[in-house]
C-alpha positions in Angstrom: -2.7 54.9 -55.0 -5.4 52.2 -55.0 -4.8 51.5 -51.3 -5.2 55.2 -50.5 -8.4 55.3 -52.5 -9.8 52.3 -50.6 -8.8 53.8 -47.3 -10.6 57.1 -48.1 -13.7 55.2 -49.3 -13.8 53.1 -46.1 -13.7 56.4 -44.1 -16.6 57.7 -46.1 -18.7 54.6 -45.6 -17.9 54.6 -41.9 -19.0 58.2 -41.6 -15.6 59.5 -40.7 -15.5 61.6 -43.9 -18.8 63.1 -44.9 -19.9 64.4 -48.4 -19.9 68.2 -48.4 -17.3 68.5 -45.7 -13.7 69.5 -46.1 -10.9 66.9 -46.0 -8.2 67.3 -43.3 -5.1 69.3 -44.5 -2.8 67.2 -46.7 0.0 66.8 -44.1 -2.4 65.5 -41.5 -4.3 63.2 -43.9 -1.0 61.8 -45.4 0.2 61.0 -41.8 -3.1 59.4 -40.9 -3.0 57.2 -44.0 0.7 56.4 -43.7 1.6 57.6 -47.1 3.8 60.3 -48.6 2.2 63.6 -49.6 3.1 62.9 -53.3 1.2 59.6 -53.2 -1.8 61.3 -51.5 -1.9 64.1 -54.0 -1.9 61.6 -56.9 -4.8 59.7 -55.3 -6.7 62.9 -54.6 -6.2 64.0 -58.2 -7.6 60.8 -59.5 -10.7 61.2 -57.3 -11.1 64.8 -58.4 -11.1 63.7 -62.1 -13.9 61.2 -61.3 -15.9 64.0 -59.8 -15.7 62.7 -56.2 -13.7 65.6 -54.9 -13.7 69.3 -55.4 -10.8 71.6 -54.7 -11.3 75.3 -53.9 -8.3 77.5 -53.9 -7.6 78.8 -50.5 -10.5 76.8 -49.0 -9.4 73.2 -49.2 -10.6 69.9 -50.7 -14.2 68.8 -50.3 -16.1 65.6 -50.8 -18.7 66.1 -53.5 -22.2 65.3 -52.1 -23.8 62.4 -54.1 -27.5 62.7 -54.8 -29.7 60.1 -53.1 -32.2 58.0 -55.1 -35.7 58.9 -53.8 -38.1 56.0 -53.6 -41.7 56.1 -52.3 -42.7 52.9 -50.5 -46.3 53.3 -51.5 -45.5 53.2 -55.2 -44.4 50.0 -57.0 -41.8 50.9 -59.5 -38.4 49.3 -60.2 -34.8 50.4 -59.5 -34.3 51.7 -63.1 -37.2 54.1 -62.8 -36.2 55.2 -59.3 -32.7 56.1 -60.5 -34.1 58.0 -63.6 -36.5 60.0 -61.3 -33.4 61.1 -59.3 -31.9 62.5 -62.5 -29.2 59.9 -62.7 -28.2 57.4 -65.4 -29.3 53.8 -64.6 -26.9 51.1 -65.6 -25.9 47.5 -65.0 -22.7 45.6 -64.3 -21.7 42.1 -63.2 -24.9 40.6 -64.8 -26.0 37.0 -65.4 -29.2 35.3 -66.4 -30.0 31.6 -66.5 -32.7 28.9 -66.3 -32.7 26.5 -63.4 -35.1 24.3 -61.4 -37.0 26.3 -58.9 -35.5 26.4 -55.4 -38.0 25.3 -52.7 -38.3 28.8 -51.2 -39.0 30.5 -54.6 -41.4 27.7 -55.5 -43.5 28.6 -52.5 -43.4 32.3 -53.3 -44.3 31.8 -56.9 -46.8 28.9 -56.4 -44.6 26.6 -58.6 -44.3 22.8 -58.4 -41.0 21.1 -57.6 -39.0 20.7 -60.8 -40.5 23.6 -62.7 -38.0 26.0 -64.2 -37.4 29.6 -63.4 -35.4 32.4 -64.9 -32.8 33.8 -62.4 -31.4 37.2 -63.1 -28.5 38.5 -61.0 -27.3 42.1 -61.5 -25.5 45.0 -59.9 -27.5 48.2 -60.5 -25.6 51.5 -60.9 -26.5 55.1 -60.7 -24.2 57.3 -62.8 -21.7 54.4 -62.8 -21.8 53.9 -59.0 -23.0 50.4 -57.7 -26.1 51.0 -55.5 -28.2 47.8 -55.6 -27.4 44.1 -55.9 -30.5 42.4 -57.2 -31.8 38.9 -57.9 -35.0 38.5 -59.8 -36.8 35.2 -60.3 -39.7 34.6 -62.6 -41.4 31.5 -64.0 -39.7 30.2 -67.1 -43.1 29.7 -68.8 -43.4 33.5 -69.0 -40.4 33.8 -71.4 -42.2 32.2 -74.3 -40.8 30.0 -77.1 -37.4 31.7 -77.3 -36.2 31.9 -73.6 -32.5 32.3 -74.5 -33.2 35.6 -76.3 -35.4 36.9 -73.5 -32.7 36.0 -70.9 -30.1 38.1 -72.8 -32.5 41.1 -72.7 -33.3 40.6 -69.0 -29.7 41.1 -68.1 -29.7 44.8 -69.1 -33.3 45.9 -69.2 -35.9 47.1 -66.7 -37.7 43.8 -65.8 -41.0 45.6 -65.3 -40.8 47.3 -68.7 -39.7 44.1 -70.5 -42.4 42.0 -68.8 -45.2 44.4 -69.9 -44.0 45.4 -73.3 -42.5 42.1 -74.6 -43.9 39.3 -72.5 -47.4 40.8 -72.1 -47.3 40.5 -68.3 -48.5 43.6 -66.4 -47.6 43.8 -62.7 -50.6 44.9 -60.7 -49.1 45.1 -57.3 -46.3 43.9 -55.1 -45.9 42.9 -51.4 -42.5 43.9 -50.0 -40.6 43.3 -46.8 -37.7 45.5 -45.7 -34.9 44.8 -43.2 -31.6 46.5 -42.4 -28.6 44.3 -43.1 -24.8 44.6 -43.0 -22.8 44.0 -46.2 -20.9 40.7 -46.0 -18.9 38.5 -48.3 -20.1 38.3 -51.8 -22.6 41.1 -51.3 -19.9 43.5 -50.1 -17.6 42.5 -52.9 -20.1 43.0 -55.7 -21.2 46.4 -54.4 -17.6 47.4 -53.8 -18.1 48.5 -50.2 -16.3 47.5 -47.0 -17.8 44.7 -44.9 -20.3 46.0 -42.4 -21.6 48.8 -44.6 -25.3 49.4 -43.9 -27.7 48.0 -46.5 -31.5 47.8 -46.8 -32.6 44.4 -47.9 -35.9 44.3 -49.8 -37.8 41.0 -50.5 -40.8 41.4 -52.8 -43.3 39.3 -54.7 -45.2 40.9 -57.6 -48.6 39.8 -58.8 -50.4 40.2 -62.1 -53.9 41.6 -62.6 -55.4 38.2 -61.8 -53.5 37.9 -58.5 -51.0 35.3 -59.7 -47.3 35.7 -58.5 -45.1 36.5 -61.5 -41.9 37.8 -60.0 -39.8 37.3 -56.8 -37.2 39.9 -56.1 -34.3 40.2 -53.6 -32.5 43.5 -53.5 -29.7 44.8 -51.4 -29.8 48.6 -51.5 -26.8 50.7 -50.4 -28.5 52.6 -47.6 -26.6 55.9 -48.0 -27.6 56.0 -51.7 -31.4 55.9 -51.2 -34.0 57.9 -49.4 -37.3 56.1 -48.9 -40.6 57.8 -48.1 -44.0 56.4 -47.3 -47.5 58.0 -46.9 -48.9 57.4 -43.4 -52.6 58.0 -43.1 -54.3 59.2 -40.0 -57.0 57.3 -38.2 -59.7 59.5 -39.7 -62.7 60.9 -37.9 -63.5 58.8 -34.8 -67.0 58.1 -33.8 -68.2 59.5 -30.5 
């Protein structure tokens, strides 16, 4: 049954099966997947129990459309808040947090000297239990205060923006982000539980406090099909004659 499920998920991510559309008839789908109708029915029943399929008597079996997380590019808020605004439950899985010497690239982004320590937080972010973002957040260890181990544990399963402001006294004033399309490969595909080649949106951002100091460096791989990004584009205004 697991192999049938993976095969169906691969067809969804490749666009061969689209949410909201009817699945092919069972005999046709079983032949295409190379399994018996009994095995196919068991797999479909499991997907229906998880809310991924809907069966309508006399009409067929349909993929349930999944809501997309709306995110406005001209507003700086985190993944947790974006998922909440979409009416879904934010969550975390496969998390880790640690202190380590700052890598050269992050040192340049955070204006840190070689050898200074940073907190590195790796997490898979979920929306209603579905993995949608793989993130790595890096912040100067000095911000964690005298009890860094306790803060690291909280960072694994908290909104970093909320924790920084409420517990560390660091308010993010603005961020500068770069976006690029990317295909899921290797570890990224495995942790997001998607087939290799699945389209992602890679976001790289540095956040600054009210005094213009860099306080957070973020790397996020967003599952493209799960997000809808908008941006306000202003016109040129009134031109002089």
